All heavy atoms as a GROMACS GRO file, in nm:
protein
  580
    1MET      N    1  -1.517   1.955  -1.072
    1MET     CA    2  -1.421   1.984  -0.970
    1MET      C    3  -1.415   2.134  -0.949
    1MET      O    4  -1.448   2.211  -1.039
    1MET     CB    5  -1.285   1.927  -1.004
    1MET     CG    6  -1.217   1.989  -1.124
    1MET     SD    7  -1.070   1.898  -1.167
    1MET     CE    8  -1.114   1.857  -1.331
    2GLY      N    9  -1.377   2.174  -0.830
    2GLY     CA   10  -1.369   2.315  -0.797
    2GLY      C   11  -1.340   2.331  -0.648
    2GLY      O   12  -1.296   2.238  -0.582
    3LEU      N   13  -1.366   2.450  -0.595
    3LEU     CA   14  -1.348   2.478  -0.453
    3LEU      C   15  -1.482   2.469  -0.382
    3LEU      O   16  -1.586   2.498  -0.441
    3LEU     CB   17  -1.287   2.617  -0.433
    3LEU     CG   18  -1.152   2.640  -0.498
    3LEU    CD1   19  -1.106   2.783  -0.473
    3LEU    CD2   20  -1.049   2.543  -0.448
    4ARG      N   21  -1.479   2.433  -0.256
    4ARG     CA   22  -1.604   2.417  -0.180
    4ARG      C   23  -1.679   2.549  -0.173
    4ARG      O   24  -1.621   2.657  -0.183
    4ARG     CB   25  -1.574   2.366  -0.039
    4ARG     CG   26  -1.507   2.470   0.049
    4ARG     CD   27  -1.493   2.419   0.192
    4ARG     NE   28  -1.411   2.507   0.270
    4ARG     CZ   29  -1.455   2.616   0.334
    4ARG    NH1   30  -1.581   2.649   0.328
    4ARG    NH2   31  -1.372   2.690   0.404
    5ASP      N   32  -1.810   2.540  -0.156
    5ASP     CA   33  -1.891   2.659  -0.133
    5ASP      C   34  -1.841   2.729  -0.008
    5ASP      O   35  -1.807   2.664   0.091
    5ASP     CB   36  -2.038   2.623  -0.117
    5ASP     CG   37  -2.100   2.574  -0.247
    5ASP    OD1   38  -2.044   2.603  -0.355
    5ASP    OD2   39  -2.205   2.507  -0.242
    6GLY      N   40  -1.836   2.860  -0.011
    6GLY     CA   41  -1.791   2.937   0.104
    6GLY      C   42  -1.640   2.946   0.117
    6GLY      O   43  -1.588   2.991   0.218
    7ALA      N   44  -1.568   2.904   0.013
    7ALA     CA   45  -1.421   2.908   0.018
    7ALA      C   46  -1.372   3.053   0.028
    7ALA      O   47  -1.438   3.146  -0.017
    7ALA     CB   48  -1.363   2.844  -0.108
    8HIS      N   49  -1.255   3.069   0.088
    8HIS     CA   50  -1.192   3.200   0.103
    8HIS      C   51  -1.171   3.263  -0.035
    8HIS      O   52  -1.132   3.194  -0.130
    8HIS     CB   53  -1.057   3.182   0.174
    8HIS     CG   54  -0.993   3.309   0.216
    8HIS    ND1   55  -0.926   3.391   0.129
    8HIS    CD2   56  -0.986   3.370   0.337
    8HIS    CE1   57  -0.880   3.496   0.194
    8HIS    NE2   58  -0.915   3.485   0.322
    9GLN      N   59  -1.196   3.391  -0.051
    9GLN     CA   60  -1.186   3.459  -0.180
    9GLN      C   61  -1.048   3.449  -0.245
    9GLN      O   62  -1.036   3.459  -0.366
    9GLN     CB   63  -1.226   3.607  -0.165
    9GLN     CG   64  -1.374   3.627  -0.145
    9GLN     CD   65  -1.455   3.576  -0.263
    9GLN    OE1   66  -1.426   3.602  -0.378
    9GLN    NE2   67  -1.559   3.499  -0.234
   10GLN      N   68  -0.944   3.432  -0.166
   10GLN     CA   69  -0.809   3.418  -0.222
   10GLN      C   70  -0.774   3.272  -0.252
   10GLN      O   71  -0.664   3.244  -0.299
   10GLN     CB   72  -0.706   3.477  -0.127
   10GLN     CG   73  -0.717   3.627  -0.115
   10GLN     CD   74  -0.614   3.682  -0.018
   10GLN    OE1   75  -0.595   3.628   0.091
   10GLN    NE2   76  -0.549   3.790  -0.057
   11GLY      N   77  -0.866   3.183  -0.227
   11GLY     CA   78  -0.839   3.040  -0.248
   11GLY      C   79  -0.820   3.006  -0.394
   11GLY      O   80  -0.875   3.071  -0.483
   12SER      N   81  -0.742   2.903  -0.420
   12SER     CA   82  -0.721   2.853  -0.555
   12SER      C   83  -0.672   2.709  -0.546
   12SER      O   84  -0.621   2.667  -0.443
   12SER     CB   85  -0.621   2.939  -0.631
   12SER     OG   86  -0.495   2.934  -0.569
   13ALA      N   87  -0.689   2.636  -0.654
   13ALA     CA   88  -0.645   2.496  -0.656
   13ALA      C   89  -0.614   2.452  -0.798
   13ALA      O   90  -0.668   2.505  -0.894
   13ALA     CB   91  -0.752   2.406  -0.596
   14LYS      N   92  -0.525   2.352  -0.807
   14LYS     CA   93  -0.496   2.283  -0.932
   14LYS      C   94  -0.532   2.136  -0.911
   14LYS      O   95  -0.512   2.082  -0.802
   14LYS     CB   96  -0.349   2.293  -0.969
   14LYS     CG   97  -0.303   2.431  -1.005
   14LYS     CD   98  -0.160   2.431  -1.055
   14LYS     CE   99  -0.064   2.394  -0.944
   14LYS     NZ  100   0.077   2.407  -0.981
   15PHE      N  101  -0.579   2.073  -1.015
   15PHE     CA  102  -0.619   1.933  -1.011
   15PHE      C  103  -0.536   1.855  -1.111
   15PHE      O  104  -0.522   1.896  -1.227
   15PHE     CB  105  -0.766   1.919  -1.046
   15PHE     CG  106  -0.859   1.984  -0.946
   15PHE    CD1  107  -0.879   2.121  -0.947
   15PHE    CD2  108  -0.926   1.907  -0.852
   15PHE    CE1  109  -0.964   2.181  -0.856
   15PHE    CE2  110  -1.011   1.966  -0.761
   15PHE     CZ  111  -1.030   2.103  -0.762
   16THR      N  112  -0.479   1.743  -1.066
   16THR     CA  113  -0.396   1.659  -1.152
   16THR      C  114  -0.450   1.517  -1.149
   16THR      O  115  -0.487   1.467  -1.042
   16THR     CB  116  -0.250   1.658  -1.104
   16THR    OG1  117  -0.203   1.793  -1.096
   16THR    CG2  118  -0.160   1.580  -1.198
   17ILE      N  119  -0.450   1.452  -1.264
   17ILE     CA  120  -0.482   1.310  -1.272
   17ILE      C  121  -0.358   1.240  -1.326
   17ILE      O  122  -0.304   1.279  -1.429
   17ILE     CB  123  -0.602   1.284  -1.364
   17ILE    CG1  124  -0.727   1.353  -1.308
   17ILE    CG2  125  -0.625   1.133  -1.380
   17ILE    CD1  126  -0.848   1.343  -1.397
   18ARG      N  127  -0.315   1.138  -1.252
   18ARG     CA  128  -0.200   1.056  -1.295
   18ARG      C  129  -0.246   0.913  -1.312
   18ARG      O  130  -0.323   0.861  -1.232
   18ARG     CB  131  -0.088   1.061  -1.192
   18ARG     CG  132  -0.015   1.192  -1.191
   18ARG     CD  133   0.110   1.183  -1.106
   18ARG     NE  134   0.164   1.317  -1.086
   18ARG     CZ  135   0.212   1.362  -0.973
   18ARG    NH1  136   0.218   1.283  -0.867
   18ARG    NH2  137   0.259   1.484  -0.964
   19GLY      N  138  -0.193   0.850  -1.413
   19GLY     CA  139  -0.219   0.708  -1.436
   19GLY      C  140  -0.087   0.636  -1.448
   19GLY      O  141  -0.004   0.672  -1.533
   20ASP      N  142  -0.064   0.540  -1.361
   20ASP     CA  143   0.062   0.464  -1.358
   20ASP      C  144   0.183   0.558  -1.356
   20ASP      O  145   0.283   0.535  -1.425
   20ASP     CB  146   0.070   0.369  -1.479
   20ASP     CG  147  -0.039   0.262  -1.474
   20ASP    OD1  148  -0.082   0.226  -1.362
   20ASP    OD2  149  -0.081   0.216  -1.582
   21GLY      N  150   0.173   0.666  -1.276
   21GLY     CA  151   0.283   0.760  -1.259
   21GLY      C  152   0.297   0.863  -1.369
   21GLY      O  153   0.385   0.949  -1.362
   22ARG      N  154   0.213   0.859  -1.470
   22ARG     CA  155   0.220   0.950  -1.584
   22ARG      C  156   0.108   1.054  -1.573
   22ARG      O  157  -0.006   1.019  -1.541
   22ARG     CB  158   0.199   0.868  -1.711
   22ARG     CG  159   0.255   0.924  -1.836
   22ARG     CD  160   0.248   0.819  -1.949
   22ARG     NE  161   0.130   0.735  -1.944
   22ARG     CZ  162   0.023   0.750  -2.023
   22ARG    NH1  163   0.020   0.842  -2.114
   22ARG    NH2  164  -0.079   0.668  -2.011
   23GLU      N  165   0.140   1.180  -1.597
   23GLU     CA  166   0.038   1.285  -1.590
   23GLU      C  167  -0.057   1.274  -1.710
   23GLU      O  168  -0.015   1.280  -1.825
   23GLU     CB  169   0.104   1.423  -1.590
   23GLU     CG  170   0.005   1.535  -1.566
   23GLU     CD  171   0.074   1.669  -1.555
   23GLU    OE1  172   0.133   1.695  -1.447
   23GLU    OE2  173   0.072   1.744  -1.654
   24LEU      N  174  -0.186   1.256  -1.679
   24LEU     CA  175  -0.287   1.246  -1.784
   24LEU      C  176  -0.367   1.376  -1.800
   24LEU      O  177  -0.423   1.401  -1.906
   24LEU     CB  178  -0.385   1.133  -1.750
   24LEU     CG  179  -0.325   0.994  -1.729
   24LEU    CD1  180  -0.432   0.896  -1.686
   24LEU    CD2  181  -0.253   0.948  -1.854
   25TYR      N  182  -0.369   1.454  -1.694
   25TYR     CA  183  -0.446   1.580  -1.697
   25TYR      C  184  -0.391   1.675  -1.590
   25TYR      O  185  -0.361   1.633  -1.479
   25TYR     CB  186  -0.594   1.553  -1.668
   25TYR     CG  187  -0.676   1.679  -1.655
   25TYR    CD1  188  -0.720   1.747  -1.767
   25TYR    CD2  189  -0.705   1.730  -1.530
   25TYR    CE1  190  -0.794   1.864  -1.755
   25TYR    CE2  191  -0.779   1.847  -1.516
   25TYR     CZ  192  -0.822   1.913  -1.629
   25TYR     OH  193  -0.894   2.030  -1.616
   26LEU      N  194  -0.381   1.803  -1.625
   26LEU     CA  195  -0.346   1.909  -1.530
   26LEU      C  196  -0.439   2.026  -1.558
   26LEU      O  197  -0.443   2.078  -1.670
   26LEU     CB  198  -0.200   1.953  -1.545
   26LEU     CG  199  -0.156   2.071  -1.458
   26LEU    CD1  200  -0.170   2.038  -1.310
   26LEU    CD2  201  -0.015   2.112  -1.491
   27SER      N  202  -0.515   2.065  -1.456
   27SER     CA  203  -0.612   2.174  -1.475
   27SER      C  204  -0.544   2.310  -1.472
   27SER      O  205  -0.431   2.324  -1.425
   27SER     CB  206  -0.718   2.170  -1.364
   27SER     OG  207  -0.666   2.219  -1.241
   28ARG      N  208  -0.615   2.408  -1.520
   28ARG     CA  209  -0.575   2.546  -1.499
   28ARG      C  210  -0.601   2.575  -1.352
   28ARG      O  211  -0.666   2.495  -1.283
   28ARG     CB  212  -0.655   2.640  -1.589
   28ARG     CG  213  -0.804   2.638  -1.561
   28ARG     CD  214  -0.881   2.726  -1.657
   28ARG     NE  215  -1.023   2.708  -1.647
   28ARG     CZ  216  -1.103   2.763  -1.558
   28ARG    NH1  217  -1.054   2.844  -1.466
   28ARG    NH2  218  -1.233   2.739  -1.557
   29ILE      N  219  -0.553   2.686  -1.302
   29ILE     CA  220  -0.582   2.724  -1.163
   29ILE      C  221  -0.729   2.762  -1.153
   29ILE      O  222  -0.777   2.846  -1.230
   29ILE     CB  223  -0.491   2.840  -1.118
   29ILE    CG1  224  -0.346   2.793  -1.111
   29ILE    CG2  225  -0.536   2.894  -0.983
   29ILE    CD1  226  -0.248   2.902  -1.077
   30LEU      N  227  -0.800   2.697  -1.063
   30LEU     CA  228  -0.941   2.729  -1.040
   30LEU      C  229  -0.952   2.817  -0.917
   30LEU      O  230  -0.885   2.794  -0.817
   30LEU     CB  231  -1.022   2.601  -1.020
   30LEU     CG  232  -1.029   2.508  -1.140
   30LEU    CD1  233  -1.113   2.385  -1.105
   30LEU    CD2  234  -1.087   2.577  -1.262
   31ARG      N  235  -1.038   2.915  -0.924
   31ARG     CA  236  -1.063   3.008  -0.814
   31ARG      C  237  -1.206   2.993  -0.764
   31ARG      O  238  -1.286   2.920  -0.822
   31ARG     CB  239  -1.037   3.150  -0.861
   31ARG     CG  240  -0.896   3.170  -0.910
   31ARG     CD  241  -0.858   3.316  -0.920
   31ARG     NE  242  -0.725   3.331  -0.971
   31ARG     CZ  243  -0.614   3.309  -0.904
   31ARG    NH1  244  -0.619   3.269  -0.779
   31ARG    NH2  245  -0.496   3.325  -0.959
   32VAL      N  246  -1.239   3.066  -0.661
   32VAL     CA  247  -1.372   3.061  -0.601
   32VAL      C  248  -1.478   3.082  -0.710
   32VAL      O  249  -1.466   3.174  -0.792
   32VAL     CB  250  -1.386   3.169  -0.491
   32VAL    CG1  251  -1.527   3.176  -0.440
   32VAL    CG2  252  -1.289   3.138  -0.378
   33GLY      N  253  -1.578   2.995  -0.712
   33GLY     CA  254  -1.687   3.005  -0.807
   33GLY      C  255  -1.661   2.936  -0.940
   33GLY      O  256  -1.753   2.914  -1.017
   34ALA      N  257  -1.536   2.900  -0.969
   34ALA     CA  258  -1.503   2.832  -1.094
   34ALA      C  259  -1.522   2.681  -1.077
   34ALA      O  260  -1.484   2.624  -0.975
   34ALA     CB  261  -1.360   2.862  -1.136
   35ARG      N  262  -1.581   2.621  -1.176
   35ARG     CA  263  -1.599   2.476  -1.178
   35ARG      C  264  -1.562   2.428  -1.318
   35ARG      O  265  -1.571   2.502  -1.414
   35ARG     CB  266  -1.745   2.438  -1.153
   35ARG     CG  267  -1.807   2.500  -1.030
   35ARG     CD  268  -1.796   2.408  -0.911
   35ARG     NE  269  -1.877   2.449  -0.798
   35ARG     CZ  270  -1.841   2.537  -0.706
   35ARG    NH1  271  -1.727   2.601  -0.720
   35ARG    NH2  272  -1.916   2.563  -0.602
   36THR      N  273  -1.525   2.303  -1.328
   36THR     CA  274  -1.497   2.247  -1.460
   36THR      C  275  -1.532   2.099  -1.461
   36THR      O  276  -1.526   2.033  -1.357
   36THR     CB  277  -1.349   2.271  -1.501
   36THR    OG1  278  -1.334   2.237  -1.638
   36THR    CG2  279  -1.253   2.191  -1.418
   37GLU      N  280  -1.570   2.050  -1.576
   37GLU     CA  281  -1.594   1.908  -1.597
   37GLU      C  282  -1.493   1.860  -1.700
   37GLU      O  283  -1.461   1.931  -1.794
   37GLU     CB  284  -1.736   1.885  -1.648
   37GLU     CG  285  -1.842   1.916  -1.547
   37GLU     CD  286  -1.980   1.883  -1.597
   37GLU    OE1  287  -1.993   1.799  -1.690
   37GLU    OE2  288  -2.076   1.940  -1.544
   38ILE      N  289  -1.444   1.738  -1.680
   38ILE     CA  290  -1.344   1.684  -1.772
   38ILE      C  291  -1.376   1.538  -1.802
   38ILE      O  292  -1.452   1.473  -1.731
   38ILE     CB  293  -1.201   1.694  -1.716
   38ILE    CG1  294  -1.189   1.613  -1.586
   38ILE    CG2  295  -1.162   1.838  -1.694
   38ILE    CD1  296  -1.046   1.590  -1.543
   39SER      N  297  -1.313   1.488  -1.905
   39SER     CA  298  -1.318   1.347  -1.940
   39SER      C  299  -1.176   1.307  -1.979
   39SER      O  300  -1.114   1.374  -2.063
   39SER     CB  301  -1.414   1.325  -2.057
   39SER     OG  302  -1.417   1.188  -2.093
   40VAL      N  303  -1.124   1.204  -1.916
   40VAL     CA  304  -0.987   1.159  -1.940
   40VAL      C  305  -0.990   1.010  -1.973
   40VAL      O  306  -1.052   0.932  -1.901
   40VAL     CB  307  -0.898   1.184  -1.816
   40VAL    CG1  308  -0.757   1.130  -1.837
   40VAL    CG2  309  -0.894   1.331  -1.781
   41ASP      N  310  -0.922   0.972  -2.079
   41ASP     CA  311  -0.914   0.831  -2.117
   41ASP      C  312  -0.816   0.760  -2.024
   41ASP      O  313  -0.698   0.794  -2.019
   41ASP     CB  314  -0.867   0.821  -2.262
   41ASP     CG  315  -0.863   0.677  -2.312
   41ASP    OD1  316  -0.902   0.584  -2.238
   41ASP    OD2  317  -0.820   0.658  -2.427
   42VAL      N  318  -0.865   0.662  -1.949
   42VAL     CA  319  -0.780   0.586  -1.857
   42VAL      C  320  -0.766   0.440  -1.901
   42VAL      O  321  -0.735   0.354  -1.820
   42VAL     CB  322  -0.830   0.597  -1.710
   42VAL    CG1  323  -0.819   0.738  -1.660
   42VAL    CG2  324  -0.972   0.544  -1.697
   43SER      N  325  -0.789   0.416  -2.028
   43SER     CA  326  -0.775   0.280  -2.081
   43SER      C  327  -0.635   0.227  -2.053
   43SER      O  328  -0.536   0.296  -2.076
   43SER     CB  329  -0.797   0.280  -2.232
   43SER     OG  330  -0.924   0.328  -2.264
   44GLY      N  331  -0.628   0.107  -2.000
   44GLY     CA  332  -0.500   0.043  -1.973
   44GLY      C  333  -0.429   0.090  -1.848
   44GLY      O  334  -0.322   0.039  -1.816
   45VAL      N  335  -0.487   0.184  -1.774
   45VAL     CA  336  -0.425   0.235  -1.651
   45VAL      C  337  -0.458   0.141  -1.536
   45VAL      O  338  -0.573   0.103  -1.515
   45VAL     CB  339  -0.474   0.378  -1.619
   45VAL    CG1  340  -0.428   0.422  -1.481
   45VAL    CG2  341  -0.427   0.476  -1.726
   46ASN      N  342  -0.356   0.103  -1.459
   46ASN     CA  343  -0.376   0.016  -1.343
   46ASN      C  344  -0.387   0.094  -1.213
   46ASN      O  345  -0.462   0.057  -1.125
   46ASN     CB  346  -0.261  -0.084  -1.332
   46ASN     CG  347  -0.262  -0.183  -1.445
   46ASN    OD1  348  -0.364  -0.244  -1.474
   46ASN    ND2  349  -0.150  -0.197  -1.513
   47GLN      N  350  -0.308   0.201  -1.198
   47GLN     CA  351  -0.312   0.281  -1.075
   47GLN      C  352  -0.348   0.424  -1.112
   47GLN      O  353  -0.278   0.491  -1.187
   47GLN     CB  354  -0.178   0.280  -1.004
   47GLN     CG  355  -0.181   0.357  -0.874
   47GLN     CD  356  -0.049   0.348  -0.799
   47GLN    OE1  357   0.045   0.282  -0.841
   47GLN    NE2  358  -0.042   0.417  -0.688
   48LEU      N  359  -0.458   0.472  -1.056
   48LEU     CA  360  -0.510   0.605  -1.087
   48LEU      C  361  -0.498   0.693  -0.963
   48LEU      O  362  -0.534   0.651  -0.853
   48LEU     CB  363  -0.656   0.594  -1.129
   48LEU     CG  364  -0.724   0.718  -1.183
   48LEU    CD1  365  -0.658   0.764  -1.312
   48LEU    CD2  366  -0.871   0.691  -1.206
   49GLU      N  367  -0.446   0.815  -0.980
   49GLU     CA  368  -0.432   0.910  -0.869
   49GLU      C  369  -0.506   1.039  -0.903
   49GLU      O  370  -0.488   1.093  -1.012
   49GLU     CB  371  -0.286   0.944  -0.844
   49GLU     CG  372  -0.200   0.827  -0.803
   49GLU     CD  373  -0.055   0.869  -0.795
   49GLU    OE1  374  -0.014   0.923  -0.690
   49GLU    OE2  375   0.016   0.849  -0.896
   50LEU      N  376  -0.585   1.089  -0.809
   50LEU     CA  377  -0.650   1.220  -0.818
   50LEU      C  378  -0.580   1.309  -0.716
   50LEU      O  379  -0.586   1.284  -0.596
   50LEU     CB  380  -0.799   1.210  -0.786
   50LEU     CG  381  -0.881   1.113  -0.872
   50LEU    CD1  382  -1.026   1.112  -0.825
   50LEU    CD2  383  -0.871   1.147  -1.018
   51ILE      N  384  -0.515   1.415  -0.762
   51ILE     CA  385  -0.430   1.498  -0.677
   51ILE      C  386  -0.478   1.642  -0.682
   51ILE      O  387  -0.512   1.692  -0.788
   51ILE     CB  388  -0.283   1.490  -0.726
   51ILE    CG1  389  -0.236   1.345  -0.725
   51ILE    CG2  390  -0.192   1.579  -0.642
   51ILE    CD1  391  -0.115   1.318  -0.811
   52THR      N  392  -0.478   1.708  -0.566
   52THR     CA  393  -0.509   1.851  -0.561
   52THR      C  394  -0.396   1.924  -0.490
   52THR      O  395  -0.332   1.870  -0.400
   52THR     CB  396  -0.641   1.880  -0.487
   52THR    OG1  397  -0.633   1.828  -0.354
   52THR    CG2  398  -0.758   1.818  -0.559
   53GLU      N  399  -0.371   2.047  -0.534
   53GLU     CA  400  -0.269   2.132  -0.473
   53GLU      C  401  -0.320   2.275  -0.473
   53GLU      O  402  -0.405   2.311  -0.555
   53GLU     CB  403  -0.140   2.131  -0.556
   53GLU     CG  404  -0.078   1.996  -0.576
   53GLU     CD  405   0.039   2.005  -0.670
   53GLU    OE1  406   0.018   2.001  -0.792
   53GLU    OE2  407   0.153   2.019  -0.620
   54GLY      N  408  -0.265   2.356  -0.384
   54GLY     CA  409  -0.296   2.498  -0.387
   54GLY      C  410  -0.250   2.556  -0.519
   54GLY      O  411  -0.145   2.521  -0.570
   55GLY      N  412  -0.332   2.643  -0.576
   55GLY     CA  413  -0.302   2.697  -0.707
   55GLY      C  414  -0.188   2.797  -0.708
   55GLY      O  415  -0.124   2.817  -0.809
   56GLU      N  416  -0.163   2.860  -0.596
   56GLU     CA  417  -0.057   2.960  -0.588
   56GLU      C  418   0.026   2.938  -0.462
   56GLU      O  419   0.048   3.030  -0.384
   56GLU     CB  420  -0.117   3.100  -0.593
   56GLU     CG  421  -0.186   3.125  -0.726
   56GLU     CD  422  -0.267   3.252  -0.727
   56GLU    OE1  423  -0.329   3.287  -0.624
   56GLU    OE2  424  -0.272   3.315  -0.833
   57GLU      N  425   0.065   2.814  -0.441
   57GLU     CA  426   0.146   2.775  -0.326
   57GLU      C  427   0.074   2.788  -0.192
   57GLU      O  428   0.135   2.774  -0.088
   57GLU     CB  429   0.279   2.855  -0.322
   57GLU     CG  430   0.359   2.847  -0.450
   57GLU     CD  431   0.394   2.705  -0.492
   57GLU    OE1  432   0.423   2.622  -0.405
   57GLU    OE2  433   0.393   2.678  -0.612
   58HIS      N  434  -0.053   2.821  -0.192
   58HIS     CA  435  -0.131   2.829  -0.068
   58HIS      C  436  -0.277   2.804  -0.100
   58HIS      O  437  -0.327   2.853  -0.200
   58HIS     CB  438  -0.115   2.967  -0.002
   58HIS     CG  439  -0.161   2.968   0.140
   58HIS    ND1  440  -0.292   2.958   0.176
   58HIS    CD2  441  -0.091   2.978   0.256
   58HIS    CE1  442  -0.303   2.962   0.308
   58HIS    NE2  443  -0.181   2.974   0.358
   59THR      N  444  -0.344   2.728  -0.015
   59THR     CA  445  -0.485   2.697  -0.040
   59THR      C  446  -0.580   2.794   0.026
   59THR      O  447  -0.697   2.798  -0.007
   59THR     CB  448  -0.520   2.556   0.014
   59THR    OG1  449  -0.502   2.556   0.156
   59THR    CG2  450  -0.435   2.449  -0.052
   60HIS      N  451  -0.533   2.871   0.124
   60HIS     CA  452  -0.619   2.959   0.204
   60HIS      C  453  -0.737   2.880   0.262
   60HIS      O  454  -0.847   2.930   0.274
   60HIS     CB  455  -0.669   3.079   0.123
   60HIS     CG  456  -0.559   3.175   0.089
   60HIS    ND1  457  -0.511   3.267   0.177
   60HIS    CD2  458  -0.486   3.189  -0.025
   60HIS    CE1  459  -0.414   3.337   0.120
   60HIS    NE2  460  -0.396   3.291   0.000
   61PHE      N  461  -0.710   2.752   0.295
   61PHE     CA  462  -0.809   2.663   0.356
   61PHE      C  463  -0.937   2.656   0.273
   61PHE      O  464  -1.047   2.656   0.326
   61PHE     CB  465  -0.839   2.707   0.500
   61PHE     CG  466  -0.714   2.722   0.582
   61PHE    CD1  467  -0.663   2.847   0.612
   61PHE    CD2  468  -0.646   2.610   0.626
   61PHE    CE1  469  -0.546   2.860   0.685
   61PHE    CE2  470  -0.529   2.622   0.700
   61PHE     CZ  471  -0.479   2.747   0.729
   62SER      N  472  -0.922   2.645   0.143
   62SER     CA  473  -1.037   2.650   0.052
   62SER      C  474  -1.096   2.514   0.017
   62SER      O  475  -1.203   2.507  -0.038
   62SER     CB  476  -0.998   2.722  -0.077
   62SER     OG  477  -0.969   2.856  -0.049
   63TRP      N  478  -1.029   2.407   0.041
   63TRP     CA  479  -1.079   2.271   0.018
   63TRP      C  480  -1.117   2.247  -0.127
   63TRP      O  481  -1.230   2.274  -0.170
   63TRP     CB  482  -1.196   2.236   0.106
   63TRP     CG  483  -1.171   2.239   0.252
   63TRP    CD1  484  -1.054   2.268   0.317
   63TRP    CD2  485  -1.267   2.214   0.354
   63TRP    NE1  486  -1.073   2.262   0.451
   63TRP    CE2  487  -1.203   2.229   0.478
   63TRP    CE3  488  -1.400   2.181   0.352
   63TRP    CZ2  489  -1.267   2.211   0.597
   63TRP    CZ3  490  -1.466   2.163   0.472
   63TRP    CH2  491  -1.398   2.177   0.593
   64ALA      N  492  -1.027   2.190  -0.202
   64ALA     CA  493  -1.054   2.150  -0.339
   64ALA      C  494  -1.142   2.025  -0.336
   64ALA      O  495  -1.124   1.937  -0.252
   64ALA     CB  496  -0.924   2.122  -0.412
   65ILE      N  497  -1.236   2.016  -0.428
   65ILE     CA  498  -1.333   1.906  -0.427
   65ILE      C  499  -1.342   1.841  -0.565
   65ILE      O  500  -1.362   1.909  -0.665
   65ILE     CB  501  -1.472   1.957  -0.386
   65ILE    CG1  502  -1.467   2.010  -0.243
   65ILE    CG2  503  -1.576   1.847  -0.400
   65ILE    CD1  504  -1.595   2.075  -0.198
   66TRP      N  505  -1.329   1.708  -0.568
   66TRP     CA  506  -1.359   1.630  -0.687
   66TRP      C  507  -1.506   1.591  -0.671
   66TRP      O  508  -1.538   1.496  -0.601
   66TRP     CB  509  -1.274   1.504  -0.693
   66TRP     CG  510  -1.127   1.527  -0.710
   66TRP    CD1  511  -1.036   1.547  -0.611
   66TRP    CD2  512  -1.056   1.534  -0.833
   66TRP    NE1  513  -0.912   1.566  -0.665
   66TRP    CE2  514  -0.921   1.558  -0.802
   66TRP    CE3  515  -1.094   1.523  -0.967
   66TRP    CZ2  516  -0.823   1.569  -0.900
   66TRP    CZ3  517  -0.996   1.534  -1.063
   66TRP    CH2  518  -0.862   1.556  -1.029
   67ALA      N  519  -1.596   1.662  -0.731
   67ALA     CA  520  -1.739   1.637  -0.714
   67ALA      C  521  -1.786   1.524  -0.806
   67ALA      O  522  -1.774   1.532  -0.927
   67ALA     CB  523  -1.818   1.763  -0.743
   68ASN      N  524  -1.836   1.419  -0.746
   68ASN     CA  525  -1.892   1.304  -0.818
   68ASN      C  526  -1.800   1.246  -0.924
   68ASN      O  527  -1.840   1.233  -1.040
   68ASN     CB  528  -2.027   1.342  -0.880
   68ASN     CG  529  -2.128   1.383  -0.777
   68ASN    OD1  530  -2.138   1.324  -0.670
   68ASN    ND2  531  -2.201   1.490  -0.805
   69PRO      N  532  -1.677   1.208  -0.888
   69PRO     CA  533  -1.591   1.147  -0.990
   69PRO      C  534  -1.653   1.015  -1.037
   69PRO      O  535  -1.714   0.942  -0.959
   69PRO     CB  536  -1.459   1.122  -0.917
   69PRO     CG  537  -1.492   1.124  -0.773
   69PRO     CD  538  -1.614   1.210  -0.757
   70TRP      N  539  -1.639   0.988  -1.165
   70TRP     CA  540  -1.700   0.870  -1.226
   70TRP      C  541  -1.594   0.797  -1.304
   70TRP      O  542  -1.529   0.855  -1.390
   70TRP     CB  543  -1.812   0.916  -1.320
   70TRP     CG  544  -1.885   0.806  -1.386
   70TRP    CD1  545  -1.854   0.748  -1.505
   70TRP    CD2  546  -1.999   0.738  -1.338
   70TRP    NE1  547  -1.942   0.649  -1.535
   70TRP    CE2  548  -2.034   0.641  -1.433
   70TRP    CE3  549  -2.076   0.750  -1.223
   70TRP    CZ2  550  -2.143   0.556  -1.417
   70TRP    CZ3  551  -2.184   0.665  -1.208
   70TRP    CH2  552  -2.216   0.570  -1.303
   71LEU      N  553  -1.575   0.669  -1.276
   71LEU     CA  554  -1.477   0.587  -1.347
   71LEU      C  555  -1.551   0.483  -1.428
   71LEU      O  556  -1.634   0.410  -1.375
   71LEU     CB  557  -1.382   0.521  -1.248
   71LEU     CG  558  -1.277   0.428  -1.307
   71LEU    CD1  559  -1.184   0.506  -1.399
   71LEU    CD2  560  -1.200   0.358  -1.198
   72GLU      N  561  -1.518   0.478  -1.555
   72GLU     CA  562  -1.583   0.381  -1.644
   72GLU      C  563  -1.476   0.318  -1.732
   72GLU      O  564  -1.393   0.388  -1.788
   72GLU     CB  565  -1.685   0.455  -1.731
   72GLU     CG  566  -1.768   0.366  -1.816
   72GLU     CD  567  -1.875   0.445  -1.889
   72GLU    OE1  568  -1.947   0.523  -1.824
   72GLU    OE2  569  -1.884   0.430  -2.011
   73ARG      N  570  -1.478   0.188  -1.741
   73ARG     CA  571  -1.381   0.117  -1.827
   73ARG      C  572  -1.453   0.044  -1.936
   73ARG      O  573  -1.560   0.004  -1.928
   73ARG     CB  574  -1.301   0.018  -1.745
   73ARG     CG  575  -1.202   0.086  -1.656
   73ARG     CD  576  -1.106  -0.017  -1.601
   73ARG     NE  577  -1.011   0.048  -1.516
   73ARG     CZ  578  -0.882   0.045  -1.534
   73ARG    NH1  579  -0.831  -0.021  -1.634
   73ARG    NH2  580  -0.802   0.104  -1.453
   0.00000   0.00000   0.00000
C-alpha cells in the first residue's frame, strides 16, 4: 500500500483495516515514495473493511492505493 505514482509531494495517507467493526491494523502516515507490506490475521472475521484517509487531514489529491490486496482464510 502507498500513494499512486506521481502523487503531490505534500500528499500523505493512513491505512486502516477493520474486522467486524474492530480495528485490526492502523498504518503510520505514508508519504510520496513510501510503500509498506503487511499481514493481518483475519481469522473469524465476517466483515472486512479497508479504509484510507488523508494522513494530515488533507490528501492533496494523492490517491491512496491498496496494491494487490490478498485475502486468504
